[in-house]
Each structure stands twice: as C-alpha cells, then as structure tokens.
N, CA, C and O atoms as CSV, one atom per row, in Angstrom:
chain,resi,resn,atom,element,x,y,z
A,1,MET,N,N,-25.049,-40.253,9.049
A,1,MET,CA,C,-26.374,-40.439,9.630
A,1,MET,C,C,-27.204,-41.296,8.671
A,1,MET,O,O,-27.245,-41.014,7.473
A,2,PRO,N,N,-27.858,-42.327,9.177
A,2,PRO,CA,C,-28.635,-43.196,8.293
A,2,PRO,C,C,-29.878,-42.491,7.762
A,2,PRO,O,O,-30.458,-41.626,8.419
A,3,ARG,N,N,-30.262,-42.882,6.567
A,3,ARG,CA,C,-31.462,-42.317,5.950
A,3,ARG,C,C,-32.706,-42.887,6.608
A,3,ARG,O,O,-32.717,-44.038,7.044
A,4,THR,N,N,-33.743,-42.086,6.676
A,4,THR,CA,C,-35.047,-42.532,7.162
A,4,THR,C,C,-35.672,-43.401,6.072
A,4,THR,O,O,-35.737,-43.000,4.910
A,5,ARG,N,N,-36.123,-44.575,6.450
A,5,ARG,CA,C,-36.788,-45.429,5.464
A,5,ARG,C,C,-38.096,-44.768,5.035
A,5,ARG,O,O,-38.814,-44.197,5.856
A,6,LEU,N,N,-38.392,-44.854,3.746
A,6,LEU,CA,C,-39.581,-44.220,3.197
A,6,LEU,C,C,-40.848,-44.722,3.885
A,6,LEU,O,O,-41.761,-43.939,4.145
A,7,SER,N,N,-40.912,-46.023,4.182
A,7,SER,CA,C,-42.097,-46.582,4.830
A,7,SER,C,C,-42.291,-45.988,6.229
A,7,SER,O,O,-43.426,-45.813,6.672
A,8,ILE,N,N,-41.204,-45.682,6.920
A,8,ILE,CA,C,-41.287,-45.065,8.243
A,8,ILE,C,C,-41.747,-43.620,8.104
A,8,ILE,O,O,-42.627,-43.173,8.840
A,9,CYS,N,N,-41.159,-42.895,7.171
A,9,CYS,CA,C,-41.523,-41.490,6.945
A,9,CYS,C,C,-43.014,-41.360,6.646
A,9,CYS,O,O,-43.673,-40.460,7.166
A,10,GLN,N,N,-43.543,-42.239,5.825
A,10,GLN,CA,C,-44.947,-42.148,5.429
A,10,GLN,C,C,-45.894,-42.410,6.588
A,10,GLN,O,O,-47.023,-41.919,6.579
A,11,ARG,N,N,-45.459,-43.177,7.592
A,11,ARG,CA,C,-46.320,-43.501,8.734
A,11,ARG,C,C,-46.283,-42.445,9.829
A,11,ARG,O,O,-47.224,-42.327,10.614
A,12,LYS,N,N,-45.211,-41.685,9.884
A,12,LYS,CA,C,-45.039,-40.735,10.979
A,12,LYS,C,C,-45.779,-39.420,10.731
A,12,LYS,O,O,-45.998,-39.000,9.595
A,13,GLN,N,N,-46.148,-38.798,11.838
A,13,GLN,CA,C,-46.766,-37.465,11.750
A,13,GLN,C,C,-45.691,-36.486,11.321
A,13,GLN,O,O,-44.537,-36.594,11.736
A,14,ARG,N,N,-46.074,-35.534,10.492
A,14,ARG,CA,C,-45.128,-34.534,9.986
A,14,ARG,C,C,-45.428,-33.169,10.599
A,14,ARG,O,O,-46.582,-32.789,10.795
A,15,PHE,N,N,-44.363,-32.457,10.890
A,15,PHE,CA,C,-44.459,-31.099,11.411
A,15,PHE,C,C,-43.721,-30.188,10.461
A,15,PHE,O,O,-42.606,-30.494,10.040
A,16,VAL,N,N,-44.336,-29.068,10.119
A,16,VAL,CA,C,-43.758,-28.131,9.152
A,16,VAL,C,C,-42.535,-27.426,9.732
A,16,VAL,O,O,-41.553,-27.206,9.024
A,17,SER,N,N,-42.589,-27.073,11.012
A,17,SER,CA,C,-41.482,-26.345,11.612
A,17,SER,C,C,-40.897,-27.102,12.804
A,17,SER,O,O,-41.557,-27.941,13.416
A,18,GLU,N,N,-39.664,-26.786,13.107
A,18,GLU,CA,C,-39.019,-27.412,14.268
A,18,GLU,C,C,-39.713,-26.993,15.558
A,18,GLU,O,O,-39.854,-27.798,16.477
A,19,ASP,N,N,-40.151,-25.726,15.630
A,19,ASP,CA,C,-40.845,-25.243,16.826
A,19,ASP,C,C,-42.117,-26.050,17.087
A,19,ASP,O,O,-42.406,-26.408,18.229
A,20,GLU,N,N,-42.860,-26.329,16.044
A,20,GLU,CA,C,-44.083,-27.120,16.171
A,20,GLU,C,C,-43.752,-28.534,16.675
A,20,GLU,O,O,-44.462,-29.074,17.523
A,21,ALA,N,N,-42.687,-29.120,16.157
A,21,ALA,CA,C,-42.271,-30.464,16.568
A,21,ALA,C,C,-41.797,-30.468,18.015
A,21,ALA,O,O,-42.082,-31.407,18.758
A,22,VAL,N,N,-41.078,-29.430,18.417
A,22,VAL,CA,C,-40.605,-29.344,19.803
A,22,VAL,C,C,-41.783,-29.230,20.758
A,22,VAL,O,O,-41.789,-29.878,21.805
A,23,ARG,N,N,-42.771,-28.425,20.420
A,23,ARG,CA,C,-43.960,-28.297,21.277
A,23,ARG,C,C,-44.654,-29.654,21.432
A,23,ARG,O,O,-45.075,-30.009,22.532
A,24,ALA,N,N,-44.774,-30.398,20.359
A,24,ALA,CA,C,-45.407,-31.720,20.406
A,24,ALA,C,C,-44.577,-32.680,21.257
A,24,ALA,O,O,-45.137,-33.469,22.018
A,25,ALA,N,N,-43.252,-32.622,21.138
A,25,ALA,CA,C,-42.374,-33.498,21.910
A,25,ALA,C,C,-42.482,-33.188,23.406
A,25,ALA,O,O,-42.508,-34.100,24.233
A,26,LEU,N,N,-42.543,-31.921,23.740
A,26,LEU,CA,C,-42.644,-31.535,25.155
A,26,LEU,C,C,-43.999,-31.903,25.751
A,26,LEU,O,O,-44.101,-32.130,26.957
A,27,ALA,N,N,-45.029,-31.965,24.929
A,27,ALA,CA,C,-46.372,-32.305,25.403
A,27,ALA,C,C,-46.571,-33.817,25.550
A,27,ALA,O,O,-47.547,-34.253,26.161
A,28,ALA,N,N,-45.660,-34.613,24.999
A,28,ALA,CA,C,-45.789,-36.075,25.041
A,28,ALA,C,C,-45.500,-36.606,26.448
A,28,ALA,O,O,-44.863,-35.941,27.265
A,29,THR,N,N,-45.976,-37.794,26.699
A,29,THR,CA,C,-45.775,-38.419,28.012
A,29,THR,C,C,-44.478,-39.214,28.079
A,29,THR,O,O,-44.131,-39.721,29.145
A,30,ILE,N,N,-43.755,-39.336,26.974
A,30,ILE,CA,C,-42.456,-40.011,26.953
A,30,ILE,C,C,-41.422,-39.042,26.384
A,30,ILE,O,O,-41.780,-38.030,25.781
A,31,ASP,N,N,-40.142,-39.352,26.574
A,31,ASP,CA,C,-39.074,-38.503,26.039
A,31,ASP,C,C,-39.019,-38.642,24.523
A,31,ASP,O,O,-38.800,-39.735,24.002
A,32,LEU,N,N,-39.215,-37.548,23.828
A,32,LEU,CA,C,-39.120,-37.511,22.377
A,32,LEU,C,C,-38.246,-36.349,21.972
A,32,LEU,O,O,-38.094,-35.382,22.719
A,33,ARG,N,N,-37.671,-36.445,20.788
A,33,ARG,CA,C,-36.939,-35.312,20.233
A,33,ARG,C,C,-37.269,-35.208,18.754
A,33,ARG,O,O,-37.508,-36.222,18.098
A,34,PRO,N,N,-37.285,-34.001,18.229
A,34,PRO,CA,C,-37.575,-33.805,16.810
A,34,PRO,C,C,-36.328,-34.007,15.960
A,34,PRO,O,O,-35.207,-33.822,16.433
A,35,TYR,N,N,-36.525,-34.381,14.726
A,35,TYR,CA,C,-35.434,-34.439,13.751
A,35,TYR,C,C,-35.974,-34.108,12.376
A,35,TYR,O,O,-37.142,-34.346,12.069
A,36,ARG,N,N,-35.099,-33.554,11.556
A,36,ARG,CA,C,-35.488,-33.211,10.179
A,36,ARG,C,C,-35.322,-34.450,9.331
A,36,ARG,O,O,-34.257,-35.067,9.316
A,37,CYS,N,N,-36.366,-34.811,8.632
A,37,CYS,CA,C,-36.384,-36.014,7.801
A,37,CYS,C,C,-35.670,-35.762,6.482
A,37,CYS,O,O,-35.921,-34.762,5.810
A,38,ASP,N,N,-34.775,-36.683,6.117
A,38,ASP,CA,C,-34.067,-36.530,4.849
A,38,ASP,C,C,-34.903,-36.994,3.663
A,38,ASP,O,O,-34.477,-36.850,2.517
A,39,ARG,N,N,-36.074,-37.542,3.916
A,39,ARG,CA,C,-36.968,-37.968,2.828
A,39,ARG,C,C,-37.938,-36.853,2.437
A,39,ARG,O,O,-38.034,-36.483,1.267
A,40,CYS,N,N,-38.657,-36.321,3.436
A,40,CYS,CA,C,-39.710,-35.341,3.133
A,40,CYS,C,C,-39.295,-33.905,3.454
A,40,CYS,O,O,-39.956,-32.963,3.017
A,41,GLY,N,N,-38.213,-33.725,4.208
A,41,GLY,CA,C,-37.743,-32.382,4.536
A,41,GLY,C,C,-38.490,-31.737,5.687
A,41,GLY,O,O,-38.168,-30.615,6.079
A,42,GLN,N,N,-39.485,-32.425,6.236
A,42,GLN,CA,C,-40.212,-31.897,7.378
A,42,GLN,C,C,-39.671,-32.544,8.649
A,42,GLN,O,O,-38.671,-33.260,8.607
A,43,TYR,N,N,-40.327,-32.294,9.770
A,43,TYR,CA,C,-39.859,-32.805,11.058
A,43,TYR,C,C,-40.735,-33.943,11.542
A,43,TYR,O,O,-41.955,-33.922,11.376
A,44,HIS,N,N,-40.099,-34.938,12.141
A,44,HIS,CA,C,-40.772,-36.055,12.796
A,44,HIS,C,C,-40.267,-36.096,14.236
A,44,HIS,O,O,-39.344,-35.369,14.602
A,45,LEU,N,N,-40.881,-36.951,15.043
A,45,LEU,CA,C,-40.423,-37.162,16.411
A,45,LEU,C,C,-39.874,-38.572,16.543
A,45,LEU,O,O,-40.361,-39.502,15.901
A,46,THR,N,N,-38.864,-38.721,17.375
A,46,THR,CA,C,-38.302,-40.034,17.654
A,46,THR,C,C,-38.075,-40.182,19.146
A,46,THR,O,O,-37.835,-39.207,19.858
A,47,SER,N,N,-38.157,-41.419,19.602
A,47,SER,CA,C,-37.866,-41.701,20.998
A,47,SER,C,C,-36.418,-42.169,21.153
A,47,SER,O,O,-35.947,-42.370,22.272
A,48,ARG,N,N,-35.726,-42.340,20.052
A,48,ARG,CA,C,-34.324,-42.781,20.105
A,48,ARG,C,C,-33.450,-41.579,20.463
A,48,ARG,O,O,-33.396,-40.597,19.723
A,49,LEU,N,N,-32.784,-41.668,21.577
A,49,LEU,CA,C,-31.949,-40.565,22.039
A,49,LEU,C,C,-30.465,-40.840,21.824
A,49,LEU,O,O,-29.695,-39.895,21.655
A,50,LYS,N,N,-30.052,-42.060,21.824
A,50,LYS,CA,C,-28.695,-42.549,21.573
A,50,LYS,C,C,-27.637,-41.439,21.424
A,50,LYS,O,O,-27.261,-41.077,20.309
A,51,GLY,N,N,-27.178,-40.921,22.533
A,51,GLY,CA,C,-26.144,-39.904,22.516
A,51,GLY,C,C,-26.642,-38.492,22.270
A,51,GLY,O,O,-25.850,-37.551,22.282
A,52,ARG,N,N,-27.909,-38.329,22.052
A,52,ARG,CA,C,-28.477,-36.990,21.809
A,52,ARG,C,C,-28.968,-36.407,23.119
A,52,ARG,O,O,-29.286,-37.132,24.062
A,53,ARG,N,N,-29.024,-35.099,23.159
A,53,ARG,CA,C,-29.523,-34.440,24.368
A,53,ARG,C,C,-31.036,-34.503,24.418
A,53,ARG,O,O,-31.713,-34.428,23.393
A,54,ARG,N,N,-31.544,-34.640,25.611
A,54,ARG,CA,C,-32.989,-34.581,25.810
A,54,ARG,C,C,-33.423,-33.120,25.717
A,54,ARG,O,O,-32.633,-32.207,25.958
A,55,LEU,N,N,-34.677,-32.917,25.368
A,55,LEU,CA,C,-35.202,-31.555,25.341
A,55,LEU,C,C,-35.340,-31.035,26.752
A,55,LEU,O,O,-35.735,-31.791,27.640
A,56,PRO,N,N,-35.030,-29.770,26.998
A,56,PRO,CA,C,-35.220,-29.219,28.345
A,56,PRO,C,C,-36.714,-29.164,28.679
A,56,PRO,O,O,-37.544,-28.925,27.803
A,57,LEU,N,N,-37.036,-29.382,29.919
A,57,LEU,CA,C,-38.433,-29.307,30.333
A,57,LEU,C,C,-38.909,-27.882,30.242
A,57,LEU,O,O,-38.170,-26.948,30.553
A,58,ALA,N,N,-40.143,-27.714,29.815
A,58,ALA,CA,C,-40.703,-26.374,29.588
A,58,ALA,C,C,-40.758,-25.533,30.810
A,58,ALA,O,O,-41.207,-24.388,30.752
C-alpha cells in the first residue's frame, strides 16, 4: 500500500476514531471511505474506491 504524502496528510481533516470518520463519510454527498493514515495514525476520508467496498448506507 502506498504511503500517504505528508503534504496530503497535512491538508486533510483528521478523525480520531474510525467510527467518527465513518459517520462523516456517510453524511457526505459523495461516496467516501475512511482509511488510517500511515503518517499521522489518525483517519482521513478518500473518494478513491479502486477495488474497495463502498460503505453501506445508514
């Protein structure tokens, strides 16, 4: 898995828990999924799904 670029990590919103990130992803108007950042150790959201499952609708 490729590393998150530091410049990208610094620009993205951070979520302390996966549950918090999932709630934010489900509330968005586009398909997003959370992932754990290998730079900061917290969670970010991405719109890249490339072979990943979409989150189930609430």
